[in-house]
C-alpha positions in Angstrom: 14.9 -10.9 -0.3 18.5 -11.9 0.5 19.1 -12.7 -3.2 17.8 -9.3 -4.2 20.1 -7.5 -1.7 23.0 -9.5 -3.0 22.2 -8.5 -6.6 22.0 -4.9 -5.6 25.4 -5.1 -3.8 27.0 -6.7 -6.8 25.5 -3.9 -9.0 27.0 -1.3 -6.7 30.4 -2.9 -6.8 30.7 -3.3 -10.5 28.7 -0.2 -11.8 29.1 2.4 -9.1 32.0 1.4 -6.8 31.9 1.6 -3.1 34.8 4.1 -3.0 32.7 6.6 -5.0 29.8 6.1 -2.6 32.1 6.7 0.4 33.5 9.9 -1.1 30.0 11.2 -1.5 29.1 10.3 2.1 32.2 12.1 3.4 31.1 15.3 1.6 27.5 15.3 2.6 26.7 17.9 5.2 26.0 15.7 8.3 23.7 18.3 10.0 21.6 18.8 6.9 21.5 15.0 6.3 20.4 14.3 9.8 17.8 17.0 9.8 16.2 16.2 6.4 16.3 12.5 6.7 14.9 12.5 10.3 12.1 14.7 9.0 11.5 12.2 6.2 11.1 9.4 8.7 8.7 11.4 10.8 6.6 12.3 7.7 6.5 8.7 6.6 5.0 7.7 9.9 2.6 10.6 9.7 1.4 9.6 6.3 0.5 6.2 7.6 -1.3 7.9 10.5 -3.5 9.8 8.0 -4.4 6.6 6.2 -5.4 5.1 9.6 -7.3 8.3 10.4 -9.3 8.0 7.1 -10.3 4.4 7.9 -11.1 5.3 11.5 -13.5 8.0 10.2 -15.2 5.5 7.9 -15.6 3.0 10.8 -17.2 5.8 12.9 -19.7 6.5 10.2 -20.8 2.9 10.4 -20.9 3.2 14.2 -18.1 0.7 14.6 -16.2 1.8 17.7 -12.5 1.4 17.6 -9.5 3.3 18.9 -7.5 5.3 16.5 -4.3 3.9 18.1 -5.5 0.4 17.3 -6.3 1.3 13.7 -2.9 2.9 13.3 -1.2 -0.4 14.5 -3.4 -2.5 12.2 -2.5 -0.3 9.3 1.2 -1.1 9.8 0.3 -4.8 10.1 -1.5 -4.6 6.7 1.5 -2.9 5.1 3.8 -5.6 6.5 1.6 -8.5 5.2 1.4 -6.8 1.8 5.2 -6.5 1.6 6.0 -10.0 2.7 3.2 -11.8 0.9 2.9 -10.9 -2.8 -0.9 -10.9 -3.2 -1.3 -7.3 -4.4 -2.8 -5.6 -1.3 -5.5 -8.3 -0.8 -3.7 -10.1 2.1 -3.1 -6.8 3.9 -6.7 -5.9 3.6 -7.8 -9.3 5.0 -5.4 -8.9 7.9 -6.7 -5.5 8.9 -10.3 -6.5 8.7 -9.7 -9.6 10.7 -7.9 -7.6 13.5 -10.7 -5.1 13.8 -13.2 -7.9 14.0 -11.1 -9.6 16.6 -11.1 -6.5 18.7 -14.8 -5.5 18.6 -16.6 -8.6 17.1 -18.5 -6.4 14.7 -19.9 -7.8 11.5 -17.3 -8.6 8.9 -19.4 -7.1 6.2 -19.5 -3.6 7.8 -15.8 -3.7 8.7 -14.9 -4.8 5.1 -17.1 -2.0 3.7 -15.1 0.6 5.6 -11.8 -0.9 4.6 -12.7 -1.3 1.0 -14.1 2.2 0.8 -10.8 3.5 2.2 -9.0 1.5 -0.4 -11.3 3.0 -3.1 -10.5 6.5 -2.0 -6.8 5.7 -2.1 -7.0 4.3 -5.6 -9.1 7.2 -6.9 -6.5 9.6 -5.7 -3.7 7.4 -7.0 -5.4 7.3 -10.4 -5.4 11.1 -10.6 -1.7 11.1 -9.6 -0.9 8.4 -12.2 -2.7 10.3 -14.9 -0.8 13.5 -13.9 2.5 11.6 -14.1 1.6 10.3 -17.6 0.7 13.8 -18.8 4.0 15.2 -17.4 5.9 12.5 -19.3 4.0 13.3 -22.5 4.6 17.0 -22.1 8.4 16.4 -21.8 9.0 13.6 -24.4 12.4 11.8 -24.6 13.3 12.6 -21.0 12.9 9.0 -19.8 12.7 5.6 -21.5 9.5 4.5 -23.1 9.2 1.6 -20.6 8.7 4.1 -17.8 5.7 5.6 -19.5 4.4 2.1 -20.4 4.7 1.1 -16.7 2.6 4.0 -15.6 0.0 3.4 -18.2 -0.3 -0.3 -17.2 -0.5 0.8 -13.6 -3.3 3.2 -14.5 -5.2 0.6 -16.4 -4.8 -1.9 -13.6 -6.0 0.6 -11.0 -9.0 1.5 -13.2 -10.0 -2.2 -13.5 -9.6 -2.7 -9.7 -11.7 0.3 -9.0 -14.4 -0.8 -11.4 -14.6 -4.1 -9.5 -14.8 -2.4 -6.1 -17.5 0.0 -7.4 -19.5 -2.9 -8.8 -19.3 -4.6 -5.4 -20.4 -1.3 -3.7 -23.2 -0.4 -6.0 -24.7 -3.6 -7.3 -27.0 -5.3 -4.8 -26.8 -8.7 -6.5 -23.0 -8.6 -6.2 -23.4 -10.2 -2.8 -25.2 -13.3 -4.0 -22.8 -13.7 -7.0 -19.8 -13.2 -4.7 -21.2 -15.8 -2.3 -21.4 -18.4 -5.1 -17.9 -17.6 -6.3 -16.5 -18.0 -2.8 -18.0 -21.4 -2.4 -16.8 -22.5 -5.8 -13.2 -21.4 -4.8 -13.5 -23.1 -1.4 -14.3 -26.4 -3.1 -11.5 -26.0 -5.6 -8.9 -25.3 -2.9 -10.3 -28.1 -0.7 -11.8 -26.0 2.1 -14.8 -28.3 2.5 -14.1 -28.8 6.2 -15.2 -25.2 6.8 -18.5 -25.7 5.0 -21.7 -26.3 6.9 -25.4 -26.5 6.0 -26.1 -22.9 6.9 -22.7 -21.4 6.0 -23.9 -20.0 2.7 -26.8 -18.2 4.3 -24.5 -16.7 6.9 -22.0 -15.6 4.3 -24.9 -14.1 2.3 -25.9 -12.2 5.4 -22.4 -10.7 5.9 -22.2 -9.7 2.3 -25.6 -8.1 2.5 -24.4 -6.0 5.5 -21.4 -5.1 3.2 -23.8 -3.7 0.6 -25.9 -1.9 3.2 -22.8 -0.3 4.6 -21.8 0.9 1.2 -25.3 2.3 0.9 -24.7 4.3 4.1 -21.7 5.9 2.5 -23.7 6.8 -0.6 -26.5 8.3 1.4 -24.0 10.3 3.6 -21.5 11.6 1.1 -20.4 14.4 3.4 -19.0 11.7 5.7 -16.5 10.9 3.0 -15.0 14.4 3.0 -12.7 13.8 6.0 -11.3 10.4 4.7 -10.6 12.0 1.3 -8.8 14.9 2.9 -6.8 12.5 5.1 -5.8 10.4 2.1 -4.8 13.5 0.1 -2.6 14.6 3.0 -1.1 11.2 3.1 -0.3 11.3 -0.6 1.3 14.8 -0.4 3.4 13.8 2.6 4.6 10.6 0.8 5.7 12.6 -2.2 7.4 15.2 0.1 9.4 12.4 1.7 11.1 11.9 -1.7 11.9 15.6 -1.8 13.5 15.4 1.6 15.7 12.4 0.8 17.3 14.3 -2.1 17.6 17.4 0.1 19.4 15.3 2.7 22.0 14.5 0.0 22.3 18.1 -1.1 20.4 17.7 -4.4 17.8 20.5 -4.8 17.5 21.1 -8.5 14.9 18.5 -9.4 11.3 19.4 -10.6 8.1 18.2 -9.0 7.2 16.0 -11.9 10.3 13.9 -11.2 9.1 13.2 -7.6 5.6 12.4 -8.8 6.8 10.0 -11.4 9.3 8.3 -9.1 6.7 8.0 -6.3 4.2 6.1 -8.5 6.8 3.9 -10.1 7.9 2.8 -6.6 4.3 2.2 -5.5 3.4 0.3 -8.7 6.4 -2.1 -8.6 6.3 -2.5 -4.8 2.7 -3.5 -4.7 3.0 -5.8 -7.7 6.3 -7.5 -6.6 6.2 -7.1 -2.8 9.2 -8.8 -1.3 10.5 -9.7 -4.7 11.1 -6.0 -5.5 14.2 -6.0 -3.3 17.2 -5.3 -5.4 15.3 -5.0 -8.7 13.5 -1.8 -7.8 16.6 -0.4 -6.2 18.5 -0.8 -9.5 15.6 0.6 -11.6 15.4 3.7 -9.3 19.2 4.2 -9.6 19.0 4.2 -13.4 16.0 6.4 -13.4 17.7 9.0 -11.3 20.7 8.9 -13.6 18.4 9.5 -16.6 17.2 12.7 -14.8 20.8 13.9 -14.5 21.6 12.8 -11.0 25.2 11.5 -10.7 25.3 7.7 -10.3 26.9 7.8 -6.9 24.1 10.1 -5.6 21.5 8.0 -7.4 22.4 4.7 -5.7 22.4 6.5 -2.3 19.1 8.1 -3.0 17.6 4.8 -4.1 18.9 3.1 -1.0 17.6 5.8 1.4 14.2 5.9 -0.3 13.8 2.1 -0.1 14.7 2.2 3.5 11.7 4.4 4.1 9.2 2.9 1.6 10.1 -0.8 2.2 12.4 -1.5 5.2 10.7 0.9 7.6 7.2 -0.7 7.0 8.8 -4.1 7.2 10.5 -3.5 10.6 7.7 -1.4 12.1 5.1 -3.9 10.8 7.0 -6.9 12.2 7.2 -5.2 15.7 3.5 -4.4 15.5 2.7 -8.0 14.6 4.4 -9.1 17.8 2.5 -6.4 19.8 -1.0 -7.4 18.5 -0.3 -11.1 18.4 -1.0 -11.5 14.7 1.8 -13.9 13.8 -0.7 -16.4 12.3 -1.6 -14.0 9.6 1.6 -14.9 7.9 0.7 -18.6 7.6 -1.0 -19.5 4.3 -3.2 -22.0 6.0 -4.2 -19.5 8.7 -5.1 -16.9 6.0 -7.3 -19.5 4.4 -9.0 -20.2 7.7 -9.5 -16.5 8.4 -11.0 -16.0 4.9 -13.4 -18.9 5.6 -14.2 -17.6 9.1 -15.5 -14.3 7.6 -18.4 -16.3 6.4 -18.7 -18.8 9.3 -18.7 -16.6 12.4 -22.0 -15.2 13.6 -22.3 -11.5 14.2 
């Protein structure tokens, strides 16, 4: 992280110049900047609230009673874990599931079903957005480098594969038994034998069966998915609107909506894949992308910095504070995460 920041500072010094950035800052309307950027911060927090509200609604469908305030805090913890531990959203999901179970002692399978369903909704909506971004790039050829289009296509393919795996888990009844066998094979490979007991596989199978039954509940009550979908759509729209507000804060108001859609999904794709290692690299990529769209380089580096403050540093800081509040420090330890994963099959419901 520190190395990434250093690289970005060096990039600013040699390719932009601190004096040019200072001149731009001196000419930015302070009232407009404060108003638009403050609103961007509020909307960023609100977008996380809608993600939490979607998960809370799914938990209620399964009659798992939790407070929306708690789910909101756990969502921040999940984002924090995802950003500091590069394991492509899996670690954050495990953290959230564990925290909900710790609060109400409900079955891991049911909690996981609600969390995974929420993730599936998110990825379905993201797939539509990615496809839209690709179409916009194809409609306006030669506006951005080919690697940007390729990055979005790879992200769409990866999202589709991930969704197929989740849908298989949700729809295939035998997936529970297969997943149980796979978990035990992995446990032996990574030397987690101390967690294994004679009836552990049976208990794990039971939790995974509850997972499948919970998915069945969602299939039988599709109307209960309407509210989570609406919440997730609101969250996506708000996230894209944050990008608009950042440029408005700098006085740039001549960019088209396709620009914001493309930038949003590029940030999301790289940030999820690289997590903490995206620091510096993604900032430079964004700066150059903004320049390609006609934004002066001084404004581009400022816009990239402000956007990363909202999409990376705000979740990092807020998530860290939340980790202290909920006492979830051990989620950051690799050994502890292994233990938590094993406990999902060990603990009785």
